[in-house]
PyMOL Python script that loads the backbone (N, CA, C, O; Angstrom):
from pymol import cmd

cmd.read_pdbstr("""\
ATOM      1  N   VAL A   1       0.860  -1.175   0.000  1.00  0.00           N
ATOM      2  CA  VAL A   1       0.000   0.000   0.000  1.00  0.00           C
ATOM      3  C   VAL A   1       0.899   1.227   0.000  1.00  0.00           C
ATOM      4  O   VAL A   1       1.706   1.412   0.911  1.00  0.00           O
ATOM      5  N   THR A   2       0.760   2.060  -1.013  1.00  0.00           N
ATOM      6  CA  THR A   2       1.573   3.259  -1.167  1.00  0.00           C
ATOM      7  C   THR A   2       1.001   4.395  -0.322  1.00  0.00           C
ATOM      8  O   THR A   2      -0.214   4.574  -0.244  1.00  0.00           O
ATOM      9  N   VAL A   3       1.895   5.163   0.312  1.00  0.00           N
ATOM     10  CA  VAL A   3       1.483   6.304   1.126  1.00  0.00           C
ATOM     11  C   VAL A   3       0.650   7.268   0.282  1.00  0.00           C
ATOM     12  O   VAL A   3       1.003   7.556  -0.861  1.00  0.00           O
ATOM     13  N   ASN A   4      -0.440   7.760   0.836  1.00  0.00           N
ATOM     14  CA  ASN A   4      -1.358   8.717   0.203  1.00  0.00           C
ATOM     15  C   ASN A   4      -2.100   8.169  -1.019  1.00  0.00           C
ATOM     16  O   ASN A   4      -2.756   8.927  -1.733  1.00  0.00           O
ATOM     17  N   SER A   5      -2.002   6.875  -1.262  1.00  0.00           N
ATOM     18  CA  SER A   5      -2.735   6.276  -2.381  1.00  0.00           C
ATOM     19  C   SER A   5      -4.203   6.111  -1.993  1.00  0.00           C
ATOM     20  O   SER A   5      -4.545   6.176  -0.812  1.00  0.00           O
ATOM     21  N   PRO A   6      -5.073   5.898  -2.983  1.00  0.00           N
ATOM     22  CA  PRO A   6      -6.473   5.631  -2.642  1.00  0.00           C
ATOM     23  C   PRO A   6      -6.624   4.439  -1.689  1.00  0.00           C
ATOM     24  O   PRO A   6      -7.489   4.443  -0.813  1.00  0.00           O
ATOM     25  N   ALA A   7      -5.778   3.421  -1.869  1.00  0.00           N
ATOM     26  CA  ALA A   7      -5.842   2.261  -0.970  1.00  0.00           C
ATOM     27  C   ALA A   7      -5.517   2.667   0.464  1.00  0.00           C
ATOM     28  O   ALA A   7      -6.204   2.256   1.399  1.00  0.00           O
ATOM     29  N   ALA A   8      -4.471   3.473   0.638  1.00  0.00           N
ATOM     30  CA  ALA A   8      -4.106   3.950   1.977  1.00  0.00           C
ATOM     31  C   ALA A   8      -5.198   4.841   2.548  1.00  0.00           C
ATOM     32  O   ALA A   8      -5.534   4.735   3.727  1.00  0.00           O
ATOM     33  N   GLN A   9      -5.745   5.707   1.728  1.00  0.00           N
ATOM     34  CA  GLN A   9      -6.811   6.598   2.185  1.00  0.00           C
ATOM     35  C   GLN A   9      -8.065   5.813   2.562  1.00  0.00           C
ATOM     36  O   GLN A   9      -8.856   6.269   3.388  1.00  0.00           O
ATOM     37  N   ALA A  10      -8.251   4.639   1.965  1.00  0.00           N
ATOM     38  CA  ALA A  10      -9.391   3.785   2.295  1.00  0.00           C
ATOM     39  C   ALA A  10      -9.150   2.985   3.570  1.00  0.00           C
ATOM     40  O   ALA A  10     -10.053   2.317   4.073  1.00  0.00           O
ATOM     41  N   GLY A  11      -7.922   3.060   4.088  1.00  0.00           N
ATOM     42  CA  GLY A  11      -7.617   2.360   5.325  1.00  0.00           C
ATOM     43  C   GLY A  11      -6.915   1.033   5.151  1.00  0.00           C
ATOM     44  O   GLY A  11      -6.673   0.332   6.134  1.00  0.00           O
ATOM     45  N   LEU A  12      -6.577   0.667   3.910  1.00  0.00           N
ATOM     46  CA  LEU A  12      -5.836  -0.570   3.704  1.00  0.00           C
ATOM     47  C   LEU A  12      -4.413  -0.398   4.206  1.00  0.00           C
ATOM     48  O   LEU A  12      -3.850   0.696   4.155  1.00  0.00           O
ATOM     49  N   GLN A  13      -3.839  -1.489   4.692  1.00  0.00           N
ATOM     50  CA  GLN A  13      -2.507  -1.448   5.271  1.00  0.00           C
ATOM     51  C   GLN A  13      -1.614  -2.498   4.632  1.00  0.00           C
ATOM     52  O   GLN A  13      -2.087  -3.473   4.050  1.00  0.00           O
ATOM     53  N   LYS A  14      -0.303  -2.273   4.756  1.00  0.00           N
ATOM     54  CA  LYS A  14       0.667  -3.258   4.288  1.00  0.00           C
ATOM     55  C   LYS A  14       0.360  -4.580   4.985  1.00  0.00           C
ATOM     56  O   LYS A  14       0.159  -4.621   6.198  1.00  0.00           O
ATOM     57  N   GLY A  15       0.328  -5.649   4.213  1.00  0.00           N
ATOM     58  CA  GLY A  15       0.047  -6.963   4.767  1.00  0.00           C
ATOM     59  C   GLY A  15      -1.398  -7.406   4.614  1.00  0.00           C
ATOM     60  O   GLY A  15      -1.701  -8.589   4.769  1.00  0.00           O
ATOM     61  N   ASP A  16      -2.305  -6.463   4.307  1.00  0.00           N
ATOM     62  CA  ASP A  16      -3.692  -6.852   4.057  1.00  0.00           C
ATOM     63  C   ASP A  16      -3.719  -7.733   2.810  1.00  0.00           C
ATOM     64  O   ASP A  16      -3.044  -7.439   1.824  1.00  0.00           O
ATOM     65  N   MET A  17      -4.493  -8.803   2.856  1.00  0.00           N
ATOM     66  CA  MET A  17      -4.583  -9.715   1.720  1.00  0.00           C
ATOM     67  C   MET A  17      -5.947  -9.556   1.061  1.00  0.00           C
ATOM     68  O   MET A  17      -6.961 -10.022   1.582  1.00  0.00           O
ATOM     69  N   LEU A  18      -5.958  -8.890  -0.097  1.00  0.00           N
ATOM     70  CA  LEU A  18      -7.211  -8.708  -0.840  1.00  0.00           C
ATOM     71  C   LEU A  18      -7.638 -10.036  -1.445  1.00  0.00           C
ATOM     72  O   LEU A  18      -6.833 -10.742  -2.052  1.00  0.00           O
ATOM     73  N   THR A  19      -8.914 -10.368  -1.273  1.00  0.00           N
ATOM     74  CA  THR A  19      -9.422 -11.626  -1.813  1.00  0.00           C
ATOM     75  C   THR A  19     -10.479 -11.429  -2.890  1.00  0.00           C
ATOM     76  O   THR A  19     -10.700 -12.324  -3.705  1.00  0.00           O
ATOM     77  N   SER A  20     -11.145 -10.253  -2.907  1.00  0.00           N
ATOM     78  CA  SER A  20     -12.120 -10.015  -3.973  1.00  0.00           C
ATOM     79  C   SER A  20     -12.428  -8.536  -4.128  1.00  0.00           C
ATOM     80  O   SER A  20     -12.272  -7.744  -3.198  1.00  0.00           O
ATOM     81  N   ILE A  21     -12.870  -8.186  -5.332  1.00  0.00           N
ATOM     82  CA  ILE A  21     -13.397  -6.856  -5.644  1.00  0.00           C
ATOM     83  C   ILE A  21     -14.785  -7.086  -6.227  1.00  0.00           C
ATOM     84  O   ILE A  21     -14.942  -7.803  -7.215  1.00  0.00           O
ATOM     85  N   ASN A  22     -15.786  -6.475  -5.611  1.00  0.00           N
ATOM     86  CA  ASN A  22     -17.182  -6.662  -6.048  1.00  0.00           C
ATOM     87  C   ASN A  22     -17.536  -8.140  -6.207  1.00  0.00           C
ATOM     88  O   ASN A  22     -18.169  -8.544  -7.183  1.00  0.00           O
ATOM     89  N   ASN A  23     -17.113  -8.929  -5.227  1.00  0.00           N
ATOM     90  CA  ASN A  23     -17.392 -10.371  -5.172  1.00  0.00           C
ATOM     91  C   ASN A  23     -16.721 -11.178  -6.275  1.00  0.00           C
ATOM     92  O   ASN A  23     -17.071 -12.339  -6.487  1.00  0.00           O
ATOM     93  N   THR A  24     -15.761 -10.582  -6.983  1.00  0.00           N
ATOM     94  CA  THR A  24     -14.978 -11.305  -7.982  1.00  0.00           C
ATOM     95  C   THR A  24     -13.625 -11.631  -7.365  1.00  0.00           C
ATOM     96  O   THR A  24     -12.906 -10.721  -6.952  1.00  0.00           O
ATOM     97  N   PRO A  25     -13.261 -12.920  -7.292  1.00  0.00           N
ATOM     98  CA  PRO A  25     -12.010 -13.302  -6.633  1.00  0.00           C
ATOM     99  C   PRO A  25     -10.773 -12.663  -7.263  1.00  0.00           C
ATOM    100  O   PRO A  25     -10.692 -12.482  -8.478  1.00  0.00           O
ATOM    101  N   ILE A  26      -9.824 -12.330  -6.408  1.00  0.00           N
ATOM    102  CA  ILE A  26      -8.508 -11.834  -6.814  1.00  0.00           C
ATOM    103  C   ILE A  26      -7.517 -12.951  -6.504  1.00  0.00           C
ATOM    104  O   ILE A  26      -7.382 -13.363  -5.352  1.00  0.00           O
ATOM    105  N   ASN A  27      -6.825 -13.440  -7.530  1.00  0.00           N
ATOM    106  CA  ASN A  27      -5.932 -14.579  -7.348  1.00  0.00           C
ATOM    107  C   ASN A  27      -4.457 -14.225  -7.400  1.00  0.00           C
ATOM    108  O   ASN A  27      -3.611 -15.058  -7.073  1.00  0.00           O
ATOM    109  N   SER A  28      -4.133 -12.995  -7.808  1.00  0.00           N
ATOM    110  CA  SER A  28      -2.729 -12.598  -7.905  1.00  0.00           C
ATOM    111  C   SER A  28      -2.639 -11.079  -7.956  1.00  0.00           C
ATOM    112  O   SER A  28      -3.647 -10.394  -8.132  1.00  0.00           O
ATOM    113  N   ALA A  29      -1.423 -10.559  -7.802  1.00  0.00           N
ATOM    114  CA  ALA A  29      -1.215  -9.109  -7.905  1.00  0.00           C
ATOM    115  C   ALA A  29      -1.569  -8.625  -9.311  1.00  0.00           C
ATOM    116  O   ALA A  29      -2.130  -7.541  -9.471  1.00  0.00           O
ATOM    117  N   ALA A  30      -1.243  -9.421 -10.325  1.00  0.00           N
ATOM    118  CA  ALA A  30      -1.571  -9.046 -11.708  1.00  0.00           C
ATOM    119  C   ALA A  30      -3.086  -8.999 -11.899  1.00  0.00           C
ATOM    120  O   ALA A  30      -3.602  -8.113 -12.580  1.00  0.00           O
ATOM    121  N   ASP A  31      -3.785  -9.938 -11.309  1.00  0.00           N
ATOM    122  CA  ASP A  31      -5.247  -9.961 -11.381  1.00  0.00           C
ATOM    123  C   ASP A  31      -5.820  -8.702 -10.733  1.00  0.00           C
ATOM    124  O   ASP A  31      -6.748  -8.098 -11.269  1.00  0.00           O
ATOM    125  N   LEU A  32      -5.278  -8.309  -9.596  1.00  0.00           N
ATOM    126  CA  LEU A  32      -5.721  -7.088  -8.914  1.00  0.00           C
ATOM    127  C   LEU A  32      -5.500  -5.864  -9.797  1.00  0.00           C
ATOM    128  O   LEU A  32      -6.410  -5.053  -9.970  1.00  0.00           O
ATOM    129  N   ARG A  33      -4.302  -5.724 -10.357  1.00  0.00           N
ATOM    130  CA  ARG A  33      -3.998  -4.583 -11.234  1.00  0.00           C
ATOM    131  C   ARG A  33      -4.959  -4.532 -12.416  1.00  0.00           C
ATOM    132  O   ARG A  33      -5.460  -3.463 -12.766  1.00  0.00           O
ATOM    133  N   ASN A  34      -5.217  -5.678 -13.029  1.00  0.00           N
ATOM    134  CA  ASN A  34      -6.125  -5.726 -14.183  1.00  0.00           C
ATOM    135  C   ASN A  34      -7.539  -5.316 -13.797  1.00  0.00           C
ATOM    136  O   ASN A  34      -8.178  -4.553 -14.522  1.00  0.00           O
ATOM    137  N   ARG A  35      -8.031  -5.802 -12.686  1.00  0.00           N
ATOM    138  CA  ARG A  35      -9.397  -5.474 -12.255  1.00  0.00           C
ATOM    139  C   ARG A  35      -9.525  -3.980 -11.953  1.00  0.00           C
ATOM    140  O   ARG A  35     -10.535  -3.360 -12.286  1.00  0.00           O
ATOM    141  N   ILE A  36      -8.497  -3.405 -11.320  1.00  0.00           N
ATOM    142  CA  ILE A  36      -8.522  -1.969 -11.017  1.00  0.00           C
ATOM    143  C   ILE A  36      -8.441  -1.172 -12.314  1.00  0.00           C
ATOM    144  O   ILE A  36      -9.170  -0.194 -12.487  1.00  0.00           O
ATOM    145  N   ALA A  37      -7.557  -1.583 -13.232  1.00  0.00           N
ATOM    146  CA  ALA A  37      -7.388  -0.860 -14.495  1.00  0.00           C
ATOM    147  C   ALA A  37      -8.669  -0.873 -15.331  1.00  0.00           C
ATOM    148  O   ALA A  37      -8.937   0.078 -16.065  1.00  0.00           O
ATOM    149  N   LEU A  38      -9.451  -1.929 -15.228  1.00  0.00           N
ATOM    150  CA  LEU A  38     -10.687  -2.037 -16.004  1.00  0.00           C
ATOM    151  C   LEU A  38     -11.877  -1.363 -15.323  1.00  0.00           C
ATOM    152  O   LEU A  38     -12.961  -1.281 -15.901  1.00  0.00           O
ATOM    153  N   SER A  39     -11.675  -0.887 -14.109  1.00  0.00           N
ATOM    154  CA  SER A  39     -12.757  -0.239 -13.362  1.00  0.00           C
ATOM    155  C   SER A  39     -12.801   1.252 -13.667  1.00  0.00           C
ATOM    156  O   SER A  39     -11.791   1.853 -14.034  1.00  0.00           O
ATOM    157  N   VAL A  40     -13.961   1.830 -13.514  1.00  0.00           N
ATOM    158  CA  VAL A  40     -14.153   3.260 -13.774  1.00  0.00           C
ATOM    159  C   VAL A  40     -13.684   4.058 -12.560  1.00  0.00           C
ATOM    160  O   VAL A  40     -14.144   3.806 -11.447  1.00  0.00           O
ATOM    161  N   PRO A  41     -12.760   5.034 -12.759  1.00  0.00           N
ATOM    162  CA  PRO A  41     -12.313   5.867 -11.638  1.00  0.00           C
ATOM    163  C   PRO A  41     -13.488   6.584 -10.974  1.00  0.00           C
ATOM    164  O   PRO A  41     -14.488   6.904 -11.615  1.00  0.00           O
ATOM    165  N   LYS A  42     -13.339   6.820  -9.699  1.00  0.00           N
ATOM    166  CA  LYS A  42     -14.314   7.548  -8.869  1.00  0.00           C
ATOM    167  C   LYS A  42     -15.600   6.765  -8.615  1.00  0.00           C
ATOM    168  O   LYS A  42     -16.583   7.330  -8.136  1.00  0.00           O
ATOM    169  N   THR A  43     -15.603   5.460  -8.935  1.00  0.00           N
ATOM    170  CA  THR A  43     -16.754   4.626  -8.595  1.00  0.00           C
ATOM    171  C   THR A  43     -16.449   3.849  -7.320  1.00  0.00           C
ATOM    172  O   THR A  43     -15.286   3.658  -6.962  1.00  0.00           O
ATOM    173  N   GLN A  44     -17.486   3.410  -6.648  1.00  0.00           N
ATOM    174  CA  GLN A  44     -17.296   2.632  -5.435  1.00  0.00           C
ATOM    175  C   GLN A  44     -17.245   1.153  -5.771  1.00  0.00           C
ATOM    176  O   GLN A  44     -17.979   0.660  -6.627  1.00  0.00           O
ATOM    177  N   VAL A  45     -16.353   0.458  -5.070  1.00  0.00           N
ATOM    178  CA  VAL A  45     -16.253  -0.992  -5.185  1.00  0.00           C
ATOM    179  C   VAL A  45     -16.246  -1.570  -3.775  1.00  0.00           C
ATOM    180  O   VAL A  45     -15.922  -0.883  -2.807  1.00  0.00           O
ATOM    181  N   ILE A  46     -16.606  -2.829  -3.680  1.00  0.00           N
ATOM    182  CA  ILE A  46     -16.576  -3.536  -2.409  1.00  0.00           C
ATOM    183  C   ILE A  46     -15.324  -4.407  -2.398  1.00  0.00           C
ATOM    184  O   ILE A  46     -15.160  -5.286  -3.244  1.00  0.00           O
ATOM    185  N   LEU A  47     -14.442  -4.152  -1.431  1.00  0.00           N
ATOM    186  CA  LEU A  47     -13.236  -4.951  -1.265  1.00  0.00           C
ATOM    187  C   LEU A  47     -13.441  -5.932  -0.123  1.00  0.00           C
ATOM    188  O   LEU A  47     -14.015  -5.592   0.911  1.00  0.00           O
ATOM    189  N   GLU A  48     -12.971  -7.133  -0.323  1.00  0.00           N
ATOM    190  CA  GLU A  48     -12.938  -8.115   0.751  1.00  0.00           C
ATOM    191  C   GLU A  48     -11.472  -8.445   0.975  1.00  0.00           C
ATOM    192  O   GLU A  48     -10.742  -8.730   0.025  1.00  0.00           O
ATOM    193  N   TYR A  49     -11.044  -8.408   2.226  1.00  0.00           N
ATOM    194  CA  TYR A  49      -9.644  -8.668   2.528  1.00  0.00           C
ATOM    195  C   TYR A  49      -9.495  -9.252   3.924  1.00  0.00           C
ATOM    196  O   TYR A  49     -10.406  -9.186   4.749  1.00  0.00           O
ATOM    197  N   TYR A  50      -8.320  -9.825   4.166  1.00  0.00           N
ATOM    198  CA  TYR A  50      -7.985 -10.351   5.478  1.00  0.00           C
ATOM    199  C   TYR A  50      -6.880  -9.492   6.078  1.00  0.00           C
ATOM    200  O   TYR A  50      -5.907  -9.144   5.410  1.00  0.00           O
ATOM    201  N   ARG A  51      -7.052  -9.161   7.346  1.00  0.00           N
ATOM    202  CA  ARG A  51      -6.020  -8.460   8.112  1.00  0.00           C
ATOM    203  C   ARG A  51      -5.863  -9.219   9.425  1.00  0.00           C
ATOM    204  O   ARG A  51      -6.808  -9.361  10.201  1.00  0.00           O
ATOM    205  N   ASN A  52      -4.652  -9.699   9.651  1.00  0.00           N
ATOM    206  CA  ASN A  52      -4.375 -10.471  10.869  1.00  0.00           C
ATOM    207  C   ASN A  52      -5.359 -11.626  11.037  1.00  0.00           C
ATOM    208  O   ASN A  52      -5.788 -11.932  12.149  1.00  0.00           O
ATOM    209  N   GLY A  53      -5.712 -12.267   9.915  1.00  0.00           N
ATOM    210  CA  GLY A  53      -6.588 -13.422   9.948  1.00  0.00           C
ATOM    211  C   GLY A  53      -8.068 -13.114  10.071  1.00  0.00           C
ATOM    212  O   GLY A  53      -8.887 -14.031  10.136  1.00  0.00           O
ATOM    213  N   ILE A  54      -8.422 -11.836  10.104  1.00  0.00           N
ATOM    214  CA  ILE A  54      -9.824 -11.440  10.242  1.00  0.00           C
ATOM    215  C   ILE A  54     -10.339 -10.929   8.900  1.00  0.00           C
ATOM    216  O   ILE A  54      -9.762 -10.021   8.302  1.00  0.00           O
ATOM    217  N   LYS A  55     -11.438 -11.531   8.437  1.00  0.00           N
ATOM    218  CA  LYS A  55     -12.041 -11.140   7.159  1.00  0.00           C
ATOM    219  C   LYS A  55     -12.787  -9.822   7.329  1.00  0.00           C
ATOM    220  O   LYS A  55     -13.554  -9.649   8.276  1.00  0.00           O
ATOM    221  N   THR A  56     -12.553  -8.894   6.398  1.00  0.00           N
ATOM    222  CA  THR A  56     -13.183  -7.578   6.440  1.00  0.00           C
ATOM    223  C   THR A  56     -13.720  -7.233   5.058  1.00  0.00           C
ATOM    224  O   THR A  56     -13.108  -7.572   4.045  1.00  0.00           O
ATOM    225  N   THR A  57     -14.851  -6.566   5.019  1.00  0.00           N
ATOM    226  CA  THR A  57     -15.431  -6.066   3.773  1.00  0.00           C
ATOM    227  C   THR A  57     -15.574  -4.562   3.898  1.00  0.00           C
ATOM    228  O   THR A  57     -16.059  -4.058   4.910  1.00  0.00           O
ATOM    229  N   LYS A  58     -15.147  -3.842   2.858  1.00  0.00           N
ATOM    230  CA  LYS A  58     -15.167  -2.381   2.909  1.00  0.00           C
ATOM    231  C   LYS A  58     -15.519  -1.813   1.545  1.00  0.00           C
ATOM    232  O   LYS A  58     -15.071  -2.321   0.517  1.00  0.00           O
ATOM    233  N   SER A  59     -16.320  -0.760   1.541  1.00  0.00           N
ATOM    234  CA  SER A  59     -16.643  -0.035   0.320  1.00  0.00           C
ATOM    235  C   SER A  59     -15.638   1.102   0.165  1.00  0.00           C
ATOM    236  O   SER A  59     -15.440   1.892   1.088  1.00  0.00           O
ATOM    237  N   VAL A  60     -15.007   1.180  -1.000  1.00  0.00           N
ATOM    238  CA  VAL A  60     -14.023   2.233  -1.257  1.00  0.00           C
ATOM    239  C   VAL A  60     -14.291   2.873  -2.614  1.00  0.00           C
ATOM    240  O   VAL A  60     -14.874   2.250  -3.501  1.00  0.00           O
ATOM    241  N   THR A  61     -13.861   4.116  -2.764  1.00  0.00           N
ATOM    242  CA  THR A  61     -13.967   4.827  -4.033  1.00  0.00           C
ATOM    243  C   THR A  61     -12.633   4.733  -4.750  1.00  0.00           C
ATOM    244  O   THR A  61     -11.593   5.073  -4.187  1.00  0.00           O
ATOM    245  N   LEU A  62     -12.664   4.273  -5.986  1.00  0.00           N
ATOM    246  CA  LEU A  62     -11.434   4.135  -6.763  1.00  0.00           C
ATOM    247  C   LEU A  62     -10.888   5.501  -7.152  1.00  0.00           C
ATOM    248  O   LEU A  62     -11.643   6.427  -7.450  1.00  0.00           O
ATOM    249  N   GLY A  63      -9.574   5.609  -7.145  1.00  0.00           N
ATOM    250  CA  GLY A  63      -8.916   6.823  -7.603  1.00  0.00           C
ATOM    251  C   GLY A  63      -8.608   6.716  -9.088  1.00  0.00           C
ATOM    252  O   GLY A  63      -9.010   5.758  -9.748  1.00  0.00           O
ATOM    253  N   THR A  64      -7.899   7.696  -9.601  1.00  0.00           N
ATOM    254  CA  THR A  64      -7.479   7.677 -11.002  1.00  0.00           C
ATOM    255  C   THR A  64      -6.060   7.164 -11.085  1.00  0.00           C
ATOM    256  O   THR A  64      -5.288   7.285 -10.133  1.00  0.00           O
ATOM    257  N   LEU A  65      -5.715   6.590 -12.226  1.00  0.00           N
ATOM    258  CA  LEU A  65      -4.353   6.079 -12.430  1.00  0.00           C
ATOM    259  C   LEU A  65      -3.441   7.163 -12.916  1.00  0.00           C
ATOM    260  O   LEU A  65      -2.256   6.917 -13.143  1.00  0.00           O
TER     261      LEU A  65
END
""", "prot")
cmd.dss("prot")
cmd.show_as("cartoon", "prot")
cmd.util.cbc("prot")
cmd.orient("prot")
């Protein structure tokens, strides 16, 4: 998670393991990049991730690339 990035501003932290975006599984870093690149900036998406073994779901607004 890059400092001041949309992910950081959404509260994501280093070590968080993203598992899905809008209920679509994320299987790799490349898969994550592709899903974000294909998404419309400034729209909300639902992220599912694990932090310290605890599953969390959060709505975030995508930034621009």
